[in-house]
N, CA, C and O atoms as CSV, one atom per row, in Angstrom:
chain,resi,resn,atom,element,x,y,z
A,1,MET,N,N,2.045,-24.727,-7.322
A,1,MET,CA,C,1.478,-23.475,-7.234
A,1,MET,C,C,-0.012,-23.699,-6.607
A,1,MET,O,O,-0.640,-24.638,-7.096
A,2,LEU,N,N,-0.594,-23.007,-5.666
A,2,LEU,CA,C,-1.760,-23.044,-5.134
A,2,LEU,C,C,-3.041,-22.411,-6.159
A,2,LEU,O,O,-2.865,-21.391,-6.825
A,3,GLU,N,N,-3.969,-22.963,-6.166
A,3,GLU,CA,C,-5.181,-22.129,-7.238
A,3,GLU,C,C,-6.072,-21.853,-6.279
A,3,GLU,O,O,-6.879,-21.241,-6.979
A,4,LYS,N,N,-6.611,-21.838,-5.035
A,4,LYS,CA,C,-7.476,-21.458,-4.314
A,4,LYS,C,C,-7.239,-20.471,-3.292
A,4,LYS,O,O,-6.263,-20.726,-2.587
A,5,VAL,N,N,-7.954,-19.264,-2.981
A,5,VAL,CA,C,-7.763,-18.266,-1.906
A,5,VAL,C,C,-8.901,-18.555,-0.887
A,5,VAL,O,O,-10.032,-18.587,-1.372
A,6,ILE,N,N,-8.800,-18.733,0.222
A,6,ILE,CA,C,-10.070,-18.878,1.255
A,6,ILE,C,C,-9.547,-18.189,2.406
A,6,ILE,O,O,-8.619,-18.506,3.150
A,7,PHE,N,N,-10.584,-16.831,2.422
A,7,PHE,CA,C,-10.530,-15.841,3.320
A,7,PHE,C,C,-11.769,-16.194,4.635
A,7,PHE,O,O,-12.962,-16.485,4.542
A,8,THR,N,N,-10.898,-16.022,5.793
A,8,THR,CA,C,-11.339,-16.330,6.705
A,8,THR,C,C,-12.528,-14.991,6.952
A,8,THR,O,O,-12.170,-13.920,6.461
A,9,PRO,N,N,-13.698,-14.997,7.571
A,9,PRO,CA,C,-14.745,-13.896,7.983
A,9,PRO,C,C,-13.930,-12.830,8.362
A,9,PRO,O,O,-14.058,-11.749,7.788
A,10,GLU,N,N,-13.037,-12.999,9.326
A,10,GLU,CA,C,-12.327,-11.878,9.790
A,10,GLU,C,C,-11.314,-11.187,8.688
A,10,GLU,O,O,-11.280,-9.957,8.658
A,11,ALA,N,N,-10.513,-11.920,7.810
A,11,ALA,CA,C,-9.720,-11.439,6.945
A,11,ALA,C,C,-10.718,-10.610,5.875
A,11,ALA,O,O,-10.324,-9.554,5.381
A,12,ALA,N,N,-11.764,-11.049,5.621
A,12,ALA,CA,C,-12.895,-10.352,4.740
A,12,ALA,C,C,-13.217,-9.256,5.123
A,12,ALA,O,O,-13.220,-8.344,4.296
A,13,ASP,N,N,-13.572,-9.006,6.425
A,13,ASP,CA,C,-13.928,-7.842,7.169
A,13,ASP,C,C,-12.716,-6.673,6.956
A,13,ASP,O,O,-12.858,-5.506,6.593
A,14,ASP,N,N,-11.608,-7.323,7.273
A,14,ASP,CA,C,-10.401,-6.361,7.400
A,14,ASP,C,C,-10.254,-5.738,5.964
A,14,ASP,O,O,-10.078,-4.527,5.833
A,15,VAL,N,N,-10.334,-6.635,4.835
A,15,VAL,CA,C,-10.520,-5.809,3.475
A,15,VAL,C,C,-11.417,-5.061,3.076
A,15,VAL,O,O,-11.161,-4.196,2.240
A,16,ALA,N,N,-12.799,-5.243,3.637
A,16,ALA,CA,C,-13.733,-4.549,3.483
A,16,ALA,C,C,-13.774,-3.072,4.231
A,16,ALA,O,O,-14.051,-2.012,3.671
A,17,GLU,N,N,-13.466,-3.233,5.496
A,17,GLU,CA,C,-13.270,-1.991,6.118
A,17,GLU,C,C,-11.980,-1.101,5.754
A,17,GLU,O,O,-11.967,0.020,6.262
A,18,ALA,N,N,-10.830,-1.482,4.891
A,18,ALA,CA,C,-9.913,-0.904,4.614
A,18,ALA,C,C,-10.420,-0.161,3.207
A,18,ALA,O,O,-10.190,0.988,2.830
A,19,TYR,N,N,-10.978,-0.930,2.741
A,19,TYR,CA,C,-11.474,-0.567,1.168
A,19,TYR,C,C,-12.327,0.689,1.642
A,19,TYR,O,O,-11.904,1.783,1.268
A,20,ALA,N,N,-13.554,0.661,2.474
A,20,ALA,CA,C,-14.411,1.770,2.797
A,20,ALA,C,C,-13.725,2.989,3.371
A,20,ALA,O,O,-14.133,4.141,3.225
A,21,TRP,N,N,-12.834,2.689,3.921
A,21,TRP,CA,C,-11.895,3.787,4.610
A,21,TRP,C,C,-11.131,4.635,3.687
A,21,TRP,O,O,-11.104,5.862,3.776
A,22,TYR,N,N,-10.469,3.900,2.738
A,22,TYR,CA,C,-9.748,4.489,1.496
A,22,TYR,C,C,-10.756,5.240,0.836
A,22,TYR,O,O,-10.629,6.463,0.792
A,23,GLU,N,N,-11.653,4.738,0.362
A,23,GLU,CA,C,-12.970,5.086,-0.833
A,23,GLU,C,C,-13.283,6.538,0.038
A,23,GLU,O,O,-13.186,7.661,-0.457
A,24,GLU,N,N,-13.592,6.307,1.132
A,24,GLU,CA,C,-14.221,7.675,1.749
A,24,GLU,C,C,-13.230,8.915,1.740
A,24,GLU,O,O,-13.598,10.081,1.596
A,25,ARG,N,N,-11.774,8.449,1.933
A,25,ARG,CA,C,-10.657,9.486,1.919
A,25,ARG,C,C,-10.575,10.183,0.551
A,25,ARG,O,O,-10.401,11.392,0.393
A,26,GLU,N,N,-10.744,9.136,-0.552
A,26,GLU,CA,C,-10.463,9.537,-1.837
A,26,GLU,C,C,-11.103,8.680,-2.911
A,26,GLU,O,O,-10.600,7.569,-3.077
A,27,PRO,N,N,-12.135,9.026,-3.665
A,27,PRO,CA,C,-12.765,8.109,-4.516
A,27,PRO,C,C,-11.630,7.740,-5.591
A,27,PRO,O,O,-10.909,8.463,-6.278
A,28,GLY,N,N,-11.776,5.922,-5.444
A,28,GLY,CA,C,-10.709,5.472,-6.096
A,28,GLY,C,C,-9.545,4.811,-5.424
A,28,GLY,O,O,-8.850,3.940,-5.948
A,29,LEU,N,N,-9.395,5.288,-4.248
A,29,LEU,CA,C,-8.086,4.771,-3.523
A,29,LEU,C,C,-8.491,3.442,-2.991
A,29,LEU,O,O,-7.591,2.620,-2.819
A,30,GLY,N,N,-9.723,3.112,-2.704
A,30,GLY,CA,C,-9.959,1.868,-2.048
A,30,GLY,C,C,-10.033,0.789,-3.232
A,30,GLY,O,O,-10.042,-0.403,-2.926
A,31,GLU,N,N,-10.092,1.214,-4.696
A,31,GLU,CA,C,-10.118,0.341,-5.690
A,31,GLU,C,C,-8.531,-0.063,-5.894
A,31,GLU,O,O,-8.185,-1.201,-6.209
A,32,ASP,N,N,-7.507,1.158,-5.646
A,32,ASP,CA,C,-6.240,0.927,-5.613
A,32,ASP,C,C,-5.511,-0.129,-4.825
A,32,ASP,O,O,-4.661,-0.930,-5.213
A,33,PHE,N,N,-6.182,0.099,-3.299
A,33,PHE,CA,C,-6.118,-0.867,-2.426
A,33,PHE,C,C,-6.341,-2.175,-2.779
A,33,PHE,O,O,-5.500,-3.055,-2.592
A,34,LEU,N,N,-7.581,-2.392,-3.351
A,34,LEU,CA,C,-8.216,-3.899,-3.719
A,34,LEU,C,C,-7.074,-4.357,-4.744
A,34,LEU,O,O,-6.564,-5.451,-4.504
A,35,ARG,N,N,-6.616,-3.648,-5.856
A,35,ARG,CA,C,-5.516,-4.007,-6.555
A,35,ARG,C,C,-4.369,-4.388,-5.999
A,35,ARG,O,O,-3.786,-5.346,-6.508
A,36,CYS,N,N,-3.907,-3.851,-5.060
A,36,CYS,CA,C,-2.680,-4.058,-4.581
A,36,CYS,C,C,-2.726,-5.172,-3.659
A,36,CYS,O,O,-1.642,-5.742,-3.532
A,37,VAL,N,N,-3.813,-5.695,-2.895
A,37,VAL,CA,C,-4.099,-6.656,-2.105
A,37,VAL,C,C,-4.132,-8.108,-3.357
A,37,VAL,O,O,-3.540,-9.166,-3.144
A,38,GLU,N,N,-4.751,-7.889,-4.307
A,38,GLU,CA,C,-4.707,-9.023,-5.470
A,38,GLU,C,C,-3.319,-9.234,-5.881
A,38,GLU,O,O,-2.819,-10.354,-5.979
A,39,ALA,N,N,-2.667,-8.072,-6.135
A,39,ALA,CA,C,-1.291,-8.487,-6.839
A,39,ALA,C,C,-0.482,-9.140,-5.800
A,39,ALA,O,O,0.328,-9.982,-6.190
A,40,CYS,N,N,-0.574,-8.869,-4.423
A,40,CYS,CA,C,0.109,-9.483,-3.536
A,40,CYS,C,C,-0.277,-10.883,-3.369
A,40,CYS,O,O,0.552,-11.746,-3.080
A,41,LEU,N,N,-1.645,-11.149,-3.565
A,41,LEU,CA,C,-2.110,-12.686,-3.312
A,41,LEU,C,C,-1.638,-13.406,-4.650
A,41,LEU,O,O,-1.284,-14.584,-4.593
A,42,MET,N,N,-1.628,-12.730,-5.817
A,42,MET,CA,C,-1.081,-13.604,-7.175
A,42,MET,C,C,0.611,-13.940,-6.867
A,42,MET,O,O,1.238,-14.863,-7.387
A,43,LEU,N,N,1.097,-13.046,-5.990
A,43,LEU,CA,C,2.566,-13.359,-6.017
A,43,LEU,C,C,2.570,-14.443,-4.713
A,43,LEU,O,O,3.414,-15.337,-4.781
A,44,VAL,N,N,1.863,-14.423,-3.776
A,44,VAL,CA,C,1.790,-15.537,-2.930
A,44,VAL,C,C,1.383,-17.026,-3.530
A,44,VAL,O,O,1.940,-18.102,-3.318
A,45,LEU,N,N,0.398,-16.775,-4.226
A,45,LEU,CA,C,-0.284,-17.988,-4.695
A,45,LEU,C,C,0.989,-18.494,-5.900
A,45,LEU,O,O,0.963,-19.707,-6.108
A,46,ARG,N,N,1.733,-17.957,-6.446
A,46,ARG,CA,C,2.841,-18.463,-7.200
A,46,ARG,C,C,3.936,-18.943,-6.778
A,46,ARG,O,O,4.687,-19.689,-7.405
A,47,ASN,N,N,4.140,-18.333,-5.162
A,47,ASN,CA,C,5.161,-18.826,-4.343
A,47,ASN,C,C,4.842,-18.808,-2.950
A,47,ASN,O,O,5.359,-17.934,-2.253
A,48,PRO,N,N,4.047,-19.663,-2.430
A,48,PRO,CA,C,3.837,-19.507,-1.087
A,48,PRO,C,C,4.790,-19.262,-0.033
A,48,PRO,O,O,4.711,-18.416,0.857
A,49,ARG,N,N,5.763,-20.165,-0.256
A,49,ARG,CA,C,6.961,-20.037,0.605
A,49,ARG,C,C,7.929,-18.756,0.429
A,49,ARG,O,O,8.949,-18.514,1.075
A,50,LEU,N,N,7.503,-18.202,-0.333
A,50,LEU,CA,C,8.592,-16.542,-0.563
A,50,LEU,C,C,8.656,-15.818,0.670
A,50,LEU,O,O,9.761,-15.381,0.993
A,51,PHE,N,N,7.566,-15.588,1.501
A,51,PHE,CA,C,7.837,-14.937,2.494
A,51,PHE,C,C,7.927,-15.532,3.868
A,51,PHE,O,O,7.583,-16.680,4.148
A,52,PRO,N,N,8.385,-14.711,4.640
A,52,PRO,CA,C,8.643,-15.310,6.096
A,52,PRO,C,C,7.716,-15.953,6.779
A,52,PRO,O,O,6.556,-15.768,6.413
A,53,CYS,N,N,7.934,-16.754,7.794
A,53,CYS,CA,C,6.966,-17.215,8.940
A,53,CYS,C,C,6.899,-16.262,9.933
A,53,CYS,O,O,7.957,-15.810,10.369
A,54,ALA,N,N,5.667,-15.811,10.441
A,54,ALA,CA,C,5.483,-14.968,11.363
A,54,ALA,C,C,5.346,-15.859,12.566
A,54,ALA,O,O,5.790,-15.417,13.625
A,55,LEU,N,N,4.805,-17.027,12.552
A,55,LEU,CA,C,5.010,-18.069,13.728
A,55,LEU,C,C,4.432,-19.165,13.098
A,55,LEU,O,O,3.532,-19.227,12.260
A,56,ASP,N,N,5.009,-19.901,13.568
A,56,ASP,CA,C,4.578,-21.682,13.139
A,56,ASP,C,C,4.633,-21.578,11.610
A,56,ASP,O,O,5.557,-21.108,10.946
A,57,ASN,N,N,3.527,-22.079,11.187
A,57,ASN,CA,C,3.284,-22.136,9.685
A,57,ASN,C,C,2.463,-20.893,9.026
A,57,ASN,O,O,2.146,-20.967,7.839
A,58,PHE,N,N,2.163,-19.894,9.706
A,58,PHE,CA,C,1.758,-18.817,9.470
A,58,PHE,C,C,2.578,-17.809,8.806
A,58,PHE,O,O,3.446,-17.351,9.549
A,59,ARG,N,N,2.556,-17.330,7.622
A,59,ARG,CA,C,3.407,-16.477,7.014
A,59,ARG,C,C,2.782,-15.243,6.491
A,59,ARG,O,O,1.640,-15.223,6.031
A,60,ARG,N,N,3.588,-14.177,6.577
A,60,ARG,CA,C,3.001,-12.789,6.306
A,60,ARG,C,C,3.735,-11.918,4.899
A,60,ARG,O,O,4.941,-12.012,4.671
A,61,ALA,N,N,3.134,-11.382,4.345
A,61,ALA,CA,C,3.322,-10.744,3.174
A,61,ALA,C,C,2.892,-9.111,3.071
A,61,ALA,O,O,1.778,-8.677,3.363
A,62,LEU,N,N,3.840,-8.444,2.670
A,62,LEU,CA,C,3.444,-6.960,2.912
A,62,LEU,C,C,2.860,-6.459,1.541
A,62,LEU,O,O,3.224,-6.843,0.429
A,63,ILE,N,N,1.943,-5.583,1.810
A,63,ILE,CA,C,1.244,-5.091,0.447
A,63,ILE,C,C,1.773,-3.910,0.058
A,63,ILE,O,O,1.791,-2.873,0.721
A,64,ARG,N,N,2.266,-4.107,-1.182
A,64,ARG,CA,C,2.949,-2.658,-1.763
A,64,ARG,C,C,1.975,-1.306,-1.805
A,64,ARG,O,O,0.840,-1.267,-2.281
A,65,ARG,N,N,2.672,-0.260,-1.216
A,65,ARG,CA,C,1.721,1.176,-1.316
A,65,ARG,C,C,0.772,1.482,-0.033
A,65,ARG,O,O,0.261,2.561,0.267
A,66,PHE,N,N,0.674,0.219,0.650
A,66,PHE,CA,C,-0.411,0.501,1.859
A,66,PHE,C,C,0.412,-0.347,2.974
A,66,PHE,O,O,1.079,-1.378,2.894
A,67,PRO,N,N,0.107,0.463,3.977
A,67,PRO,CA,C,0.792,-0.261,5.139
A,67,PRO,C,C,-0.294,-1.445,5.781
A,67,PRO,O,O,-1.146,-1.283,6.655
A,68,PHE,N,N,-0.033,-2.363,5.218
A,68,PHE,CA,C,-0.981,-3.630,5.403
A,68,PHE,C,C,-0.170,-4.952,5.303
A,68,PHE,O,O,0.662,-5.007,4.398
A,69,GLU,N,N,-0.281,-5.793,5.948
A,69,GLU,CA,C,0.167,-7.015,5.811
A,69,GLU,C,C,-0.525,-8.404,5.707
A,69,GLU,O,O,-1.310,-8.657,6.620
A,70,ILE,N,N,-0.376,-9.250,4.837
A,70,ILE,CA,C,-1.270,-10.328,4.689
A,70,ILE,C,C,-0.774,-11.320,5.683
A,70,ILE,O,O,0.438,-11.525,5.754
A,71,PHE,N,N,-1.595,-11.942,6.445
A,71,PHE,CA,C,-1.221,-13.202,7.210
A,71,PHE,C,C,-1.966,-14.341,6.517
A,71,PHE,O,O,-3.115,-14.207,6.095
A,72,TYR,N,N,-1.196,-15.569,6.413
A,72,TYR,CA,C,-1.892,-16.663,5.430
A,72,TYR,C,C,-0.940,-18.068,5.962
A,72,TYR,O,O,0.006,-18.212,6.736
A,73,GLU,N,N,-1.518,-18.715,5.345
A,73,GLU,CA,C,-1.174,-20.394,5.648
A,73,GLU,C,C,-1.469,-21.235,4.169
A,73,GLU,O,O,-2.554,-21.427,3.621
A,74,PRO,N,N,-0.346,-21.582,3.812
A,74,PRO,CA,C,-0.533,-22.533,2.727
A,74,PRO,C,C,-0.970,-23.802,3.235
A,74,PRO,O,O,-0.308,-24.406,4.079
A,75,THR,N,N,-2.361,-24.366,2.629
A,75,THR,CA,C,-2.740,-25.492,2.927
A,75,THR,C,C,-3.166,-26.413,1.898
A,75,THR,O,O,-3.499,-25.817,0.873
A,76,PRO,N,N,-3.278,-27.836,1.824
A,76,PRO,CA,C,-3.668,-28.880,0.845
A,76,PRO,C,C,-4.989,-27.994,0.245
A,76,PRO,O,O,-4.998,-27.826,-0.975
A,77,GLU,N,N,-5.999,-27.472,0.965
A,77,GLU,CA,C,-7.098,-27.065,0.407
A,77,GLU,C,C,-6.716,-25.802,-0.539
A,77,GLU,O,O,-7.218,-25.579,-1.641
A,78,GLY,N,N,-5.924,-25.175,-0.018
A,78,GLY,CA,C,-5.516,-23.623,-0.788
A,78,GLY,C,C,-4.770,-22.809,0.217
A,78,GLY,O,O,-4.124,-23.264,1.161
A,79,LEU,N,N,-4.941,-21.495,-0.107
A,79,LEU,CA,C,-4.081,-20.452,0.657
A,79,LEU,C,C,-5.059,-19.673,1.459
A,79,LEU,O,O,-5.717,-18.775,0.934
A,80,VAL,N,N,-5.186,-20.014,2.830
A,80,VAL,CA,C,-5.832,-19.428,3.902
A,80,VAL,C,C,-5.471,-18.183,4.279
A,80,VAL,O,O,-4.376,-17.990,4.806
A,81,ILE,N,N,-6.351,-17.190,4.055
A,81,ILE,CA,C,-6.028,-15.798,4.607
A,81,ILE,C,C,-6.613,-15.399,5.851
A,81,ILE,O,O,-7.815,-15.134,5.841
A,82,TYR,N,N,-5.924,-15.304,6.996
A,82,TYR,CA,C,-6.364,-15.196,8.236
A,82,TYR,C,C,-6.672,-13.709,8.670
A,82,TYR,O,O,-7.570,-13.330,9.421
A,83,SER,N,N,-5.638,-12.895,7.965
A,83,SER,CA,C,-6.007,-11.701,8.410
A,83,SER,C,C,-5.030,-10.523,7.389
A,83,SER,O,O,-3.888,-10.820,7.039
A,84,VAL,N,N,-5.592,-9.374,7.055
A,84,VAL,CA,C,-5.114,-8.228,6.102
A,84,VAL,C,C,-5.050,-7.131,7.411
A,84,VAL,O,O,-6.034,-6.556,7.874
A,85,PHE,N,N,-3.673,-6.991,7.878
A,85,PHE,CA,C,-3.554,-6.530,9.118
A,85,PHE,C,C,-2.966,-4.721,8.898
A,85,PHE,O,O,-1.969,-4.499,8.211
A,86,HIS,N,N,-3.623,-3.751,9.474
A,86,HIS,CA,C,-3.013,-2.702,9.341
A,86,HIS,C,C,-1.640,-2.650,10.323
A,86,HIS,O,O,-1.753,-3.026,11.490
A,87,CYS,N,N,-0.348,-2.175,9.818
A,87,CYS,CA,C,1.079,-2.217,10.553
A,87,CYS,C,C,1.064,-1.492,11.708
A,87,CYS,O,O,1.987,-1.581,12.517
A,88,SER,N,N,-0.151,-0.580,11.925
A,88,SER,CA,C,-0.125,0.570,12.855
A,88,SER,C,C,-0.821,0.010,14.352
A,88,SER,O,O,-0.820,0.581,15.443
A,89,GLN,N,N,-1.356,-1.208,14.000
A,89,GLN,CA,C,-2.238,-2.025,15.051
A,89,GLN,C,C,-1.195,-2.523,16.029
A,89,GLN,O,O,0.006,-2.451,15.768
A,90,ASN,N,N,-1.679,-3.045,17.189
A,90,ASN,CA,C,-0.986,-3.585,18.091
A,90,ASN,C,C,-0.554,-5.100,17.476
A,90,ASN,O,O,-1.507,-5.778,17.092
A,91,PRO,N,N,0.573,-5.597,17.368
A,91,PRO,CA,C,0.748,-6.785,16.828
A,91,PRO,C,C,0.607,-7.946,17.582
A,91,PRO,O,O,0.957,-9.013,17.078
A,92,GLU,N,N,0.099,-7.905,18.834
A,92,GLU,CA,C,-0.739,-8.749,19.901
A,92,GLU,C,C,-1.935,-9.181,19.187
A,92,GLU,O,O,-2.177,-10.384,19.082
A,93,LYS,N,N,-2.690,-8.305,18.696
A,93,LYS,CA,C,-3.883,-8.546,17.963
A,93,LYS,C,C,-3.852,-9.686,16.925
A,93,LYS,O,O,-4.699,-10.578,16.976
A,94,TRP,N,N,-3.017,-9.671,16.111
A,94,TRP,CA,C,-2.803,-10.755,14.976
A,94,TRP,C,C,-2.225,-12.122,15.781
A,94,TRP,O,O,-2.518,-13.234,15.344
A,95,ARG,N,N,-1.422,-11.978,16.931
A,95,ARG,CA,C,-1.057,-13.207,17.432
A,95,ARG,C,C,-2.309,-13.797,18.235
A,95,ARG,O,O,-2.424,-15.017,18.349
A,96,ASN,N,N,-3.268,-12.897,18.804
A,96,ASN,CA,C,-4.632,-13.436,19.493
A,96,ASN,C,C,-5.170,-14.193,18.428
A,96,ASN,O,O,-5.327,-15.404,18.586
A,97,TRP,N,N,-5.537,-13.527,17.138
A,97,TRP,CA,C,-6.234,-14.254,16.121
A,97,TRP,C,C,-5.569,-15.540,15.660
A,97,TRP,O,O,-6.285,-16.410,15.166
A,98,LEU,N,N,-4.349,-15.721,15.770
A,98,LEU,CA,C,-3.393,-17.149,15.424
A,98,LEU,C,C,-3.544,-17.977,16.437
A,98,LEU,O,O,-3.025,-19.086,16.309
A,99,GLY,N,N,-4.163,-17.722,17.494
A,99,GLY,CA,C,-4.204,-18.534,18.660
A,99,GLY,C,C,-2.984,-18.538,19.516
A,99,GLY,O,O,-2.647,-19.533,20.158
A,100,TYR,N,N,-2.166,-17.143,19.520
A,100,TYR,CA,C,-1.180,-17.204,20.438
A,100,TYR,C,C,-1.392,-16.155,21.345
A,100,TYR,O,O,-0.952,-15.051,21.024
A,101,ASP,N,N,-2.054,-16.296,22.553
A,101,ASP,CA,C,-2.494,-15.284,23.298
A,101,ASP,C,C,-1.816,-15.606,24.553
A,101,ASP,O,O,-2.325,-16.228,25.485
A,102,ASP,N,N,0.076,-14.857,24.480
A,102,ASP,CA,C,0.641,-15.176,25.637
A,102,ASP,C,C,0.390,-14.446,26.843
A,102,ASP,O,O,0.939,-14.780,27.893
């Protein structure tokens, strides 16, 4: 079981932007979003290989109740979070973030 979660600056920005957007729409909804992100991360920490590979070693887990997915990689240092990606965005965006600009 992994114990440490490491957010890239881009992933931290993704979470902060989504939180602000949901809070602006309805007070408390941003907090619900954060709880769902945390619940998803706890599941991934317990079993990092539970979710499918998106590309190579990069995996993705869907966040319950919200149209987001977490792109991550289990490493010896911990669980590296590369993106908390809104599913309506162009998937090429996360492919570029992960270094696959076809």
